[in-house]
TORPA-4810 file (N, C-alpha, C, O; in nm, 3 decimals):
<nodes>
NODE_1_5.827_0.762_-4.983_5.799_0.680_-4.867_5.705_0.567_-4.909_5.589_0.591_-4.941_M
NODE_2_5.756_0.447_-4.909_5.679_0.332_-4.956_5.572_0.289_-4.857_5.469_0.236_-4.899_A
NODE_3_5.593_0.309_-4.728_5.498_0.263_-4.628_5.394_0.367_-4.590_5.307_0.339_-4.508_N
NODE_4_5.400_0.487_-4.647_5.304_0.589_-4.609_5.169_0.562_-4.674_5.161_0.509_-4.785_S
NODE_5_5.063_0.597_-4.604_4.929_0.581_-4.658_4.880_0.717_-4.704_4.910_0.819_-4.643_T
NODE_6_4.805_0.717_-4.811_4.753_0.842_-4.864_4.632_0.886_-4.782_4.538_0.809_-4.762_A
NODE_7_4.635_1.009_-4.734_4.523_1.062_-4.658_4.417_1.113_-4.754_4.447_1.162_-4.862_L
NODE_8_4.292_1.100_-4.712_4.183_1.151_-4.793_4.188_1.303_-4.797_4.230_1.368_-4.701_L
NODE_9_4.146_1.357_-4.907_4.137_1.502_-4.918_3.998_1.545_-4.873_3.905_1.464_-4.866_K
NODE_10_3.986_1.672_-4.842_3.856_1.726_-4.802_3.757_1.709_-4.917_3.794_1.726_-5.033_K
NODE_11_3.631_1.675_-4.887_3.532_1.660_-4.993_3.503_1.791_-5.065_3.466_1.790_-5.183_P
NODE_12_3.519_1.903_-4.997_3.502_2.035_-5.058_3.588_2.135_-4.980_3.633_2.105_-4.870_R
NODE_13_3.610_2.250_-5.036_3.702_2.347_-4.976_3.654_2.401_-4.842_3.736_2.430_-4.754_M
NODE_14_3.522_2.416_-4.823_3.472_2.474_-4.698_3.445_2.367_-4.591_3.381_2.396_-4.490_D
NODE_15_3.491_2.245_-4.613_3.471_2.137_-4.517_3.554_2.167_-4.392_3.673_2.196_-4.404_F
NODE_16_3.494_2.160_-4.271_3.563_2.207_-4.150_3.666_2.111_-4.090_3.737_2.150_-3.997_P
NODE_17_3.679_1.989_-4.141_3.768_1.891_-4.082_3.886_1.862_-4.173_3.884_1.892_-4.293_F
NODE_18_3.989_1.802_-4.115_4.100_1.751_-4.194_4.113_1.602_-4.165_4.065_1.555_-4.062_Y
NODE_19_4.177_1.529_-4.253_4.196_1.385_-4.233_4.323_1.364_-4.151_4.433_1.391_-4.199_C
NODE_20_4.307_1.317_-4.029_4.418_1.292_-3.937_4.494_1.169_-3.985_4.439_1.088_-4.061_H
NODE_21_4.617_1.153_-3.943_4.696_1.037_-3.985_4.639_0.906_-3.933_4.676_0.799_-3.982_K
NODE_22_4.549_0.912_-3.834_4.483_0.791_-3.783_4.359_0.756_-3.866_4.280_0.670_-3.825_S
NODE_23_4.340_0.822_-3.979_4.230_0.798_-4.072_4.095_0.836_-4.010_3.995_0.767_-4.029_D
NODE_24_4.096_0.946_-3.936_3.971_0.997_-3.879_3.958_1.145_-3.912_4.057_1.217_-3.921_R
NODE_25_3.832_1.190_-3.931_3.809_1.331_-3.950_3.836_1.401_-3.817_3.787_1.357_-3.713_W
NODE_26_3.913_1.509_-3.820_3.954_1.577_-3.698_3.942_1.727_-3.712_3.941_1.781_-3.823_A
NODE_27_3.933_1.794_-3.597_3.929_1.940_-3.593_3.984_1.984_-3.458_3.961_1.919_-3.357_K
NODE_28_4.057_2.094_-3.457_4.107_2.151_-3.333_3.994_2.233_-3.269_3.937_2.322_-3.331_K
NODE_29_3.964_2.199_-3.143_3.863_2.271_-3.067_3.923_2.307_-2.933_3.962_2.219_-2.856_V
NODE_30_3.931_2.437_-2.904_3.989_2.486_-2.778_4.129_2.430_-2.755_4.165_2.397_-2.642_R
NODE_31_4.208_2.419_-2.862_4.347_2.375_-2.851_4.369_2.225_-2.848_4.483_2.181_-2.840_G
NODE_32_4.262_2.146_-2.855_4.276_2.001_-2.854_4.217_1.944_-2.982_4.119_1.996_-3.035_Q
NODE_33_4.278_1.836_-3.030_4.226_1.769_-3.149_4.109_1.680_-3.111_4.121_1.593_-3.025_T
NODE_34_3.996_1.704_-3.175_3.876_1.623_-3.152_3.847_1.544_-3.279_3.866_1.595_-3.390_K
NODE_35_3.801_1.420_-3.263_3.777_1.332_-3.376_3.628_1.311_-3.395_3.551_1.307_-3.299_F
NODE_36_3.586_1.298_-3.523_3.445_1.291_-3.555_3.409_1.176_-3.647_3.310_1.184_-3.720_F
NODE_37_3.486_1.069_-3.647_3.451_0.951_-3.726_3.559_0.912_-3.824_3.648_0.990_-3.856_G
NODE_38_3.548_0.787_-3.872_3.645_0.732_-3.967_3.629_0.796_-4.105_3.517_0.809_-4.155_K
NODE_39_3.739_0.834_-4.164_3.735_0.899_-4.294_3.709_0.799_-4.407_3.644_0.834_-4.506_A
NODE_40_3.758_0.676_-4.394_3.737_0.580_-4.502_3.594_0.529_-4.508_3.544_0.497_-4.615_T
NODE_41_3.527_0.522_-4.393_3.387_0.476_-4.395_3.292_0.591_-4.423_3.175_0.568_-4.453_T
NODE_42_3.339_0.714_-4.414_3.257_0.833_-4.438_3.335_0.932_-4.525_3.370_1.040_-4.478_D
NODE_43_3.363_0.896_-4.652_3.448_0.982_-4.734_3.388_1.119_-4.766_3.462_1.214_-4.790_P
NODE_44_3.255_1.131_-4.766_3.197_1.262_-4.794_3.180_1.346_-4.667_3.149_1.465_-4.676_D
NODE_45_3.199_1.286_-4.548_3.200_1.359_-4.423_3.064_1.393_-4.365_3.056_1.472_-4.272_G
NODE_46_2.956_1.336_-4.417_2.822_1.370_-4.368_2.801_1.322_-4.224_2.743_1.395_-4.143_Q
NODE_47_2.846_1.202_-4.192_2.832_1.152_-4.055_2.918_1.233_-3.959_2.879_1.256_-3.844_A
NODE_48_3.036_1.276_-4.004_3.124_1.357_-3.920_3.060_1.492_-3.892_3.069_1.542_-3.779_A
NODE_49_2.995_1.552_-3.990_2.926_1.678_-3.969_2.809_1.662_-3.872_2.787_1.748_-3.787_L
NODE_50_2.735_1.552_-3.885_2.624_1.526_-3.794_2.674_1.509_-3.651_2.612_1.560_-3.557_A
NODE_51_2.785_1.438_-3.633_2.842_1.418_-3.500_2.891_1.552_-3.444_2.871_1.579_-3.325_E
NODE_52_2.954_1.633_-3.525_3.002_1.763_-3.480_2.885_1.851_-3.436_2.894_1.918_-3.333_R
NODE_53_2.776_1.849_-3.512_2.660_1.929_-3.476_2.598_1.880_-3.345_2.542_1.960_-3.269_N
NODE_54_2.607_1.750_-3.318_2.551_1.694_-3.196_2.629_1.738_-3.072_2.569_1.766_-2.968_R
NODE_55_2.762_1.745_-3.083_2.847_1.773_-2.966_2.907_1.914_-2.967_2.985_1.948_-2.878_V
NODE_56_2.874_1.994_-3.065_2.937_2.124_-3.084_2.926_2.214_-2.960_3.027_2.268_-2.915_K
NODE_57_2.806_2.229_-2.905_2.788_2.319_-2.791_2.869_2.272_-2.670_2.929_2.354_-2.599_D
NODE_58_2.870_2.141_-2.645_2.946_2.088_-2.532_3.095_2.115_-2.549_3.162_2.156_-2.455_D
NODE_59_3.147_2.091_-2.670_3.290_2.110_-2.693_3.332_2.257_-2.682_3.436_2.288_-2.625_L
NODE_60_3.250_2.346_-2.735_3.287_2.488_-2.733_3.283_2.547_-2.593_3.352_2.645_-2.565_L
NODE_61_3.202_2.489_-2.505_3.198_2.537_-2.368_3.296_2.464_-2.277_3.308_2.497_-2.159_T
NODE_62_3.367_2.365_-2.331_3.467_2.294_-2.254_3.415_2.175_-2.177_3.487_2.119_-2.094_G
NODE_63_3.290_2.135_-2.202_3.233_2.020_-2.133_3.258_1.891_-2.210_3.282_1.894_-2.331_H
NODE_64_3.251_1.780_-2.141_3.261_1.651_-2.204_3.129_1.624_-2.277_3.022_1.638_-2.218_K
NODE_65_3.134_1.585_-2.405_3.010_1.562_-2.479_2.927_1.448_-2.419_2.982_1.350_-2.368_P
NODE_66_2.797_1.461_-2.428_2.708_1.356_-2.381_2.720_1.235_-2.473_2.750_1.249_-2.591_R
NODE_67_2.696_1.115_-2.419_2.702_0.996_-2.502_2.594_0.997_-2.610_2.492_1.064_-2.597_P
NODE_68_2.618_0.920_-2.716_2.524_0.916_-2.828_2.388_0.861_-2.787_2.286_0.904_-2.840_K
NODE_69_2.387_0.766_-2.694_2.261_0.704_-2.658_2.182_0.783_-2.554_2.076_0.738_-2.511_D
NODE_70_2.231_0.899_-2.513_2.158_0.979_-2.415_2.037_1.042_-2.483_2.049_1.103_-2.590_A
NODE_71_1.922_1.027_-2.422_1.799_1.079_-2.481_1.764_1.217_-2.428_1.652_1.265_-2.449_D
NODE_72_1.856_1.280_-2.360_1.830_1.411_-2.306_1.778_1.406_-2.163_1.760_1.510_-2.100_G
NODE_73_1.754_1.286_-2.111_1.707_1.272_-1.974_1.822_1.277_-1.875_1.938_1.287_-1.914_G
NODE_74_1.788_1.269_-1.749_1.889_1.271_-1.644_1.952_1.134_-1.628_1.883_1.033_-1.620_T
NODE_75_2.084_1.131_-1.625_2.155_1.006_-1.603_2.182_0.990_-1.454_2.165_1.085_-1.376_T
NODE_76_2.222_0.872_-1.415_2.255_0.847_-1.275_2.370_0.936_-1.231_2.369_0.990_-1.120_V
NODE_77_2.468_0.953_-1.318_2.582_1.039_-1.285_2.538_1.183_-1.266_2.587_1.251_-1.176_A
NODE_78_2.446_1.230_-1.350_2.394_1.366_-1.334_2.323_1.382_-1.200_2.343_1.482_-1.130_D
NODE_79_2.241_1.284_-1.164_2.167_1.290_-1.038_2.262_1.288_-0.918_2.242_1.360_-0.820_A
NODE_80_2.366_1.205_-0.927_2.463_1.199_-0.817_2.538_1.330_-0.804_2.558_1.379_-0.693_Q
NODE_81_2.580_1.386_-0.915_2.654_1.513_-0.912_2.567_1.624_-0.856_2.614_1.706_-0.777_A
NODE_82_2.441_1.628_-0.895_2.350_1.729_-0.843_2.332_1.713_-0.692_2.331_1.812_-0.619_R
NODE_83_2.317_1.590_-0.647_2.299_1.562_-0.503_2.423_1.606_-0.424_2.411_1.666_-0.317_R
NODE_84_2.541_1.575_-0.475_2.665_1.614_-0.407_2.677_1.767_-0.401_2.713_1.823_-0.298_I
NODE_85_2.646_1.832_-0.512_2.654_1.979_-0.515_2.555_2.041_-0.418_2.587_2.141_-0.353_N
NODE_86_2.436_1.984_-0.407_2.338_2.035_-0.312_2.387_2.020_-0.168_2.370_2.109_-0.085_E
NODE_87_2.448_1.906_-0.139_2.498_1.881_-0.004_2.613_1.975_0.031_2.621_2.025_0.143_R
NODE_88_2.701_1.999_-0.064_2.814_2.090_-0.040_2.761_2.232_-0.020_2.806_2.302_0.071_V
NODE_89_2.667_2.273_-0.103_2.610_2.406_-0.091_2.538_2.421_0.043_2.550_2.525_0.108_H
NODE_90_2.464_2.321_0.084_2.389_2.325_0.210_2.484_2.333_0.329_2.457_2.405_0.425_Y
NODE_91_2.595_2.258_0.324_2.687_2.256_0.437_2.764_2.388_0.450_2.811_2.421_0.559_S
NODE_92_2.778_2.463_0.342_2.849_2.591_0.346_2.760_2.705_0.393_2.811_2.808_0.437_R
NODE_93_2.631_2.688_0.385_2.543_2.800_0.423_2.503_2.796_0.568_2.430_2.883_0.615_S
</nodes>
């Protein structure tokens, strides 16, 4: 195949990701393919491992990972969701 691109190989055998055809480090989590960064810009996979460690708990529990710029504080969306849940709970009791 003349038009095929060569995919990067894993940097080591125990590396948890594979190189997806879109040139990104990928891993199946809960039946879905999740991506952790470009393979060509991060051939040793250190940034991909750091990103996986950042979002690992959220992905394993089925939640949408928090954005990178979140400092752990409450976002407007979090406050709105909490307010709506409180109102629904109050109206049911």
